[in-house]
ROTI-783760 format. One record per atom (N, C-alpha, C): residue in one letter; x, y, z. Coordinates in steps of 0.2 Angstrom, whole numbers, plus 5000, padded with zeros to 4 digits. Layout:
BEGIN
aXYZ...
END
This chain:
BEGIN
m568648845219m568148905218m567748925224v567448875227v567048885233v567548915238q568148885239q568548915244q568748985243k568949005237k569049065235k568549115237l567949095235l567349135236l567249145244i567349095248i567349105255i567849155258v568449145255v568949195257v568849265255l568649275249l568449345247l567849375251s567349325253s566849355257s567049375264l567549335267l567849355273l568249415273q568649425268q569049485267q568649545266y568049545262y567649595261y566949585264r566949575271r566349555274r565849615274y566049675274y565649735274y565249745268v565649725262v565349725256v564749675255v564849615258v564349565258v563749585262l563949615268l563349635272l562949695269m563249745265m562949795262m562549765256a562749715253a562449685247a561849645250a561849615256a561349575259a560749625261i560949685264i560449735266i560149765260g560549775254g560249805248g559749755245l559849685245l559449645242l558749635246f558849645253f558249635257f557849695256v558149755256v557749815254v557349815248w557749785243w557449775236w556849725236g556949675240g556449625241g555849655244v555949695249v555349725252v554949765247f555249805243f554849845238f554549795233a554949735231a554649685227a554049655230i553949645236i553349615239i552749665238k552849725239k552349775238k552149785231k552549775226k552349775219k552149715216n552249655220n552049595217n551249585217p550949565211p550249555211p550049495215i549449505218i549149465223i548549435220d548449365220d547849325218d547849265222a547249235222a547149175226a547449115223i547349115216i547549055212i548049075207p548549035205p548949055199p548649055193d548849095188d548549095182d548849045177l548548995176l548848935172l548548935165s548148985163s547748985157s548248995151e548048975145e548548985139e548549055137n549049075133n549149135131n548749145124q548149165125q547749165119q547449235117v547149235111v546749295109v546149265106i545549295108i544949265106i544649315101v544349285096v544049325090v543349305090y542849355092y542149345092y541749375087t541349335084t540949355078t540249335079e539749385078e539049375079e538749385073w538249335071w537849345065w537149305067m536749345070m536149315073m535649285068g535349235070g534849195066g535149145062r535849135062r536149085057r536249025061s536248965058s536348905061s537048885062p537248845067p537948825068p538348805062q538048765057q538348745051q538548805046i538048855046i538148915042i538748955045m538748965052m539248995055m539948965054e539948895054e540548865053e540848875046d540448865041d540648865034d540848935032q540448985034q540549055031q540849105036v540949085042v541349135047v541949095050t541849045053t542349015057t542948985053y542748945047y543248925043y543648975040p543349025037p543749075034p544249115039l544049125045l544449155050l545049115052v544849045053v545449005055v545948995050s545748985043s546148985038s546649035037n546349095038n546749155037n547249175043l547049155049l547449175055l548049125056q548049075052q548549025053q549249045052g549349105048g549949125046g550349175050i550049185056i550349235061i550949195064p551449235065p552049195068p551949185076k552349135078k552349115085k551649085088i551249055083i550649025085i550748955087k550448925092k550448855094k549848815091n549248855091n548648815089n548148865088i547648845084i547048885083i546448845084r545948865088r545348825089r544748865087g544248835084g543648865082g543048835085a542548875087a541948845089a541348885086s540848845084s540248885080s539648865084m539248905085m538548895088m538048935085f537448935088f536848975085f537049045085g537149075079g537249155079g537949175081m538349135083m539049155086m539549115084s540149145083s540749105081s541349125086f541749085088f542249095093f542949065090v543449105089v544049075087v544649095092y544949035094y545449045100y546149035097v546549095096v547149095093v547649085099i548049035100i548449015106i549149025103f549549075107f550149085105f550649055110e551349055109e551849025113e551849065120d552049035125d552049065132d552449135132d552949135129d553449195129d553249255125v552649255122v552449305117v552049355121d552149415120d551849475124d551049475121v550649475126v549949475124v549649525120y549949585121y549749645117y550049645110w550649615109w550949605103w550549555099a550249505102a549849455099a549249485097r548849525101r548249555099r548349595093t548949635092t549049675087t549049635080r549449585081r549549545075r548849505072v548449485077v547849455075v547349515072l547449575075l546949625072l547249645065e547849645064e548149655057e547849605052r547849545054r547649485050r546849495049l546549515054l545749515053l545549565048n545949625047n545749675042n545749645035y546249595034y546249555028y545749505027a545549465033a545149415033a544449435032q544249495034q543549515034q543249525027r543649535022r543349535015r543049465013l543249415017l543049345015l542349325019l542149375023l541549355027l540949385024p540349365025p539749395023p539749465024q539349505020q539249575021q538949595027g539149635031g538849655037g539149615043v539549565042v539849525048v540449555050t540549575056t541249605058t541449565064p542049535063p542349505069p542649555074a542749535080a542949585085a543449535090l543949575093l544349535098l544049535105g544149485108g543849475115g544249525120p544049525126p544449565131p545149545132d545549585134d546249565135d546349545143g545949485144g545949455150g546149385150t546149345155t546349275155t545749235157g545849165158g545349125160g545149135167v545549165171v545449175178v545249255179g545149285174g545049355175g544349385178h543849335179h543249355181h543349365189i543449425191i543649435198i543049455202f542549485199f541949515203f541349515200w540849485203w540149485200w539649525205y539249565202y538749605206y538049605202h537549625206h536949625203h536549685206l536049715203l535649765205l535049745209d534949775215d534349765219d533949825218a533449815213a532949865211a532249845211p531949835217p531249805217p530749845213k530849915212k530349955209k530449965202m530949925199m531149935192m531049865188n530749865182n530749805179n531349785176l531449725173l532049695170l532349735164g531849765160g532149805155g532449875157e532149905162e532449965165e533049955169q533149895172q533749885175q534249865170r534149835165r534649815160r534849885157a534449925155a534649995152a535050035157l534850035164l535350065169l536050035169q536049965169q536649935169q537049955163d536749945157d537149955150d537350025149w536950075151w537150145149w537350195155y537450165161y537650205166y538250165170v538050105173v538450075178v539050045174k538950015168k539449985165k540050035163f539850085160f540350135158f540750165163a540450175169a540750195175a541250145178l541150085178l541550035180l542150015175q541950025169q542450005164q543050055164s542950115167s543550165167s543950155173v543850105177v544350085183v544950055180p545550075182p546150055180p546249975181g546449935176g546449865177g545849825175v545349855173v544749825171v544749815163a544749755161a544649745154a543949755151e543449735154e542849735152e542349725158v541749755157v541149735161v540649705157a540549645158a540049605154a539349605157s538849635154s538149635157s537849565157f537449555161f537049495161f536349505164g535849465161g535149465164g534749525161g534049515162g533649565160g533449565153f533149615150f532949625143f533349685140e533649675134e533849735131e533349765127k533149825128k532549865125k532649865118q532149865114q532149875107q531449885104y531449925099y530749935095y530649875091q530049845092q529849785088q529249805083l529349785077l528749795072l528449735071v527749735073v527349675072v526949685066i527149655060i526849675053i526349625052d525849645049d525249605046d525449585039p525549525037p525749505030p525149515025v524549515028v523949525023v523949595021k524149645025k524149715023k524749725019l525349695020l525849705015l525649685008q525349625008q525149605001q524649654998y524149685002y523649725000y523949794997y524449815001y524749884998y525349864994n525549804992n526049784988n526749814990i526849804997i527549825000i527849755002s528449755001s528849695003s529149705010l529349655013l529649665020l530349695020m530749685014m531349725014m531249795013d530749815010d530549885009d530449925016v530049885020v529949905027v530649915031m531049865030m531649875034m532149925031n532149935025n532549985022n532250055023r531650065023r531350135025r531450155032v531350105036v531450125043v532250135045k532650105042k533350115042k533550185040v533350195034v533450265030v533250325034n532650315037n532250375041n532550385048n532950335050n533250345057n533950375056n533950435054n534650465052n534550545052d535150575054d535150655053d535550665047v535350715043v535650735037v535850815038g536450825034g536650895034g536450935028g536451005029g536351045023g536851105022r536651145018r537151205017r537051255022k537451305022k537451365026k536951415023f536451445027f535951485024f536051555028e536151605024e536251675026e535651715025m535451755031m534851795031m535051855036s534951915034s535051975039s535651975042d536251965038d536951965040d537051905045m536651855045m536751805050m536751735046a537151695048a537251625044a536951575049y536551525045y536251475049y536451405045i536651355049i536751295047i536151245046i535951225041i535351185040i535451115041r535051085045r535051015047r534450985046g534450915044g533750875044g533850825050l533350845055l533350795061l532950735060g533150675060g532750625058g532850555063y533250565068y533350505072y532650495076i532550425077i531950405080i532050415088k531550445091k531550455098k530950425101s530450395098s529850365101s529450325096k529050285098k528650235094k528250275089e528050335090e527650375086e528050395080d528650405081d529150425075d529150365070i529150305073i529250245068i528550235065e528050245068e527350235066e527250285060n527450345060n527350395055n527850385049i528250335049i528750335043i528350315037a528450345031a528050325025a528450275021l528050225019l528350165016l528250165008g527750205006g527550204999g526850244999n526450234993n525850264992n525350214989y524750224991y524250184988y523650224985n523650234979n523150274975n523250344978g523850364978g524050434980g523950454987i523850404991i523850404999i524450375002p524850415006p525450385009p525250325014v525650275013v525550215017v526150215022r525950215029r526450225034r526550155038v526950155042v527150095046v526550075050k526150125053k525650105057k525050075053d525050085046d524550055042d524649985040i525249955041i525349885040i525549845046g525549875052g525649835058g525649885064q525949865069q526049905075q526749895078v526849955082v527549965085v527449955092q527949915095q527949905102q528649905105m528649915112m529349915115m529349835118g529949805117g530049745119g530749725121g530849665122g531549645124g531849595119d532549605118d532849565113d532849485115l532949445110l532949375111l533449355116r533249305121r533649285126r533749205125l534349185127l534549115127l534649085134g534449125139g534549105146g534349165151i534349145157i534149195162i534649195168f534749245172f535149245178f534649245184d534749195189d534349195195d534749205201a534549235206a534949245212a534649215218d534949155220d534749115226d533949095225g533749085219g533049055218g532549105219k532749175220k532249225222k531949265216g532249245210g531949285204g532549305200e532449335194e532949355189e533249425192v533849435190v534249495192v534649515186v534849575186v535249605181v535949635185g536449625181g537149645184g537649635179g538249625182g538849625177g539449585180i539849565176i540449525177i541049575176v541449585181v542049625180v542649585178v542949595172v543449555170v544149595170m544649565174m545249595175m545749595169r546049645168r546549645162r547149605164y547449575159y548049535159y548649565163g548849525168g549449545172g549349595178e548649615179e548549655184e548449625191n548549665196n548449645203n547749635205a547449575206a546749565207a546449595213d546849595218d546649625225d546549705224q547049735221q546949805220q546449825215v546349785210v545749805205v545049795208i545049745212i544349735216i544249795221n544749815224n544649865229n544449935225a544749945219a544650005216a543949995213v543649945211v543049935208v542549945214k542649925220k542149935225k542150015227e542750045227e542750115228e542350155223r542350135216r541950165211r541250145212m541050085214m540350075215m540050115220k540450135225k540150185230k539950245227e540450275223e540250335219e539650325215v539650275211v539150265206v538450255210e538450225215e537850215219e537450275221k537850335222k537550395223k537150425218g537250405212g536850425206g536350375204l536250325207l535750275205l535050305207p534450275204p533850295206p533650275213e533150305216e533050295223e532850225224g533050185229g532950115230g533350065227v533850095222v534250045219v534950035222k535149975223k535749965227k536149915223f536849905225f537249855222f537249795227k537249735225k537349675229k537849635226t538349605230t538949565227t538749495226s538849475221s538649395219s539349355220y539849385218y540549345219y541049395220d541449385225d542049435226d542649395228r543149395224r543749345225r544149375230s544049445232s544549475236s544449435243t543849415245t543849375251t544249315251l544249275246l544649215245l545449235245i545549285241i546249315241i546549325248e546149365252e546349395258e546449335263a545949285263a545949225267a546549185266a546649175259a547249125257a547849155259i547949225258i548649255259i548749265267e548249275270e548249275278e548449215281t548149155278t548349095280t549049075279i549249085273i549949075271i550449115275k550349175276k550749225280k550849195287s550249175290s550249155297s550749085298k550649045292k551048985293k551748995292i551949045287i552649065286i552949095293i552549135296i552849165303i552949105308e552449065308e552449005313e553048965311e553248955305e553748905303e554448945305i554449015303i555049045305i555249045312i554749055316i554849055324i555048985326t554748935323t554848865325t555548845323v555748865317v556448845314v556948885319a556848945320a557348985324a557348955331f556848935334f556848905341f557248835341i557148795336i557548735335i558248745334v558448795330v559148805328v559448835335i559148875338i559448905345i559548845350i559048795350i559148745355i559748695353f559748675346f560248635344f560948655344l561048725342l561748755342l561948775349f561448805352f561548835359f562148885359h562048925353h562548985353h562249035349w562049095352w561649145349w561949175343r562549185343r562849215337r562849175331s562949105332s562849055326s562149055324a561649055329a560949045327a560749105324l560949165326l560749225322l561049235315s561649205314s561849205307s561449165303i561149105305i560749065302i560049095301i559749115306i559049135306i558949205301i559549245301i559449305297i559449285290q559649225288q559549205281q558849195279i558349185283i557649175281i557349235278p557349295282p556949355279p557349375272i557949375272i558349395266i558149345260t558149285261t558049235256t557249245254i556849255258i556149265256i556049325252a556449385254a556349445250a556649435243i557249405243i557549385236i557049345232s556649305235s556249255231s555649305228f555449355231f554949405228f555249445222i555849455222i556249485217i556149445211l556349375212l556249325206l555549315204l555049325208l554349315206l554149365202n554349435203n554249485199n554649485192a555249455192a555649445186a555349395181f555049345184f554749295180f553949305179g553649365181g552949375180g552549335184l552749305190l552249265194l551949305200s551349285202s551049325207s551049285214s550849325219s550849295226s550149265226n550249195226n549549155227n549749095231i549249055232i549248995236i549848955235m549948945228m550548895226m551248925227s551348985225s551949015226s552149025234l551649055237l551849065245l551948995248t551548945246t551648885250t552348855248g552548865242g553248845240g553748875245i553648945246i554148975250i554048955257a553448935260a553348905266a553748845267l553648795262l553948735262l554748735262a554948795259a555748795258a556048825264i555748845269i556048885275i556548835278g556248765279g556748715282g557348705278v557248715271v557848695267v558348755267i558048815268i558448885269i559048875274v558848855280v559248855286v559748795285d559648745281d560048685281d560748705280n560848745274n561548765272n561848795278g561548845281g561848875287g562048835293i561648785294i561748735300i562348695298i562348675292i562948625289i563648665290m563548735287m564248775287m564448785294s563948805299s564148815306s564448755309e564148695308e564348635311e565048615308n565148625302n565848615299n566348665302a566148725303a566648775306a566848755313y566348735317y566448715323y566948655323r566748605319r567248545319r567948565317n568048605312n568748625310n569048665316l568648705319l568948745325l569148695330s568748645332s568848605337s569548565335q569548535329q570148505327q570748545327w570748605325w571248655326w571548665333q571048675337q571148685345q571448625348n571248565346n571548505348n572248495346n572348505340n573048495337n573548545340k573248605341k573648655344k573848635352a573348615355a573448585362a573948535362l573948485358l574448425357l575148455356s575148505351s575848525349s576148565355q575748595359q575948635365q576248585370n575848535371n576048485376n576748445374e576748435368e577448405366e578048445367d577848515365d578448565366d578648565373s578148565378s578248575385s578648515388k578548455385k578948395387k579648395384
END
């Protein structure tokens, strides 16, 4: 079989050369399309279901949220394992699929089952899917340098301006905000006044919720003109909350400001973010979408941050906390230089030992063609260019030329034997 293949290759040598050139060109395009990262993504193929129910203990979260979700998600096909974790006010369910399952197919199936499982959860509790990223998806961290703004103003700027702008970058799954205070209206209620006016705490909550709303009305016609009637009721300031009526006492309206005070404050925090021991900061974590090119996504995020920075308040700038592109570029550059050094070294040794430039050229030309074909296979199997894959290619360079050296030496040996036998036969004929 091998002999026939060699004979066919020699007979159709131009076809073999064209096929080699075609594979090399295809490999060059594959190199440009191959995702680049510093480390290989060895995380499991999983979908995260996140549920928030603030104020509840871990045991309550386990019994009323985590257990019903885990029990109902087990029937999804191609699942390897389901893991649940409950903590104060939060529940996480990790649905781990088989490695060959498409991540977006898995997310769709989980979402279908969540629509059924939600009816078993407490009222007002809604589970949500985590971002379509992986365990190594945190590619870029940044924080705001805003010395003239407090932490609440910085968090509002991050949540309502910066985050939305960066989330629109192609390849970004999520921008998770961290640090600062999330602004909220806080009602500090006097229980003695509640008892005096005979108003319950639930009445206060319901009244405030109902009054924070717009309502629609009918069309009103006057002087051949039609007007749409609306009731504007959304809360825009502390005074709007203070003037909400809760009931009446001896015919006198009882308002929110009569039973307590309204103030602006920050939401409950379970931790802080500190930068180099110099104080708290506000920023975000850019999470890359599954299967994207980390280097390209980071560069696109940096370009968008330059545009966003033009619209920031005076004195506010971005500062980078973590940038994986520096590690990616350093790792790839190191591996590239080592590959070039190995190619030059192997070519030099082959030329010295064979001492025949045509044979050496036929062996050395295998190196770039084989490396190009390896990137075609990397794309086919969904693998990225990282330290592990490129190091494997670098280590295999010596093995690549072994076959060519053996074939060349074998050809020289057979030619030498043929020439010797031919010379002996000519000598015998002359005698």
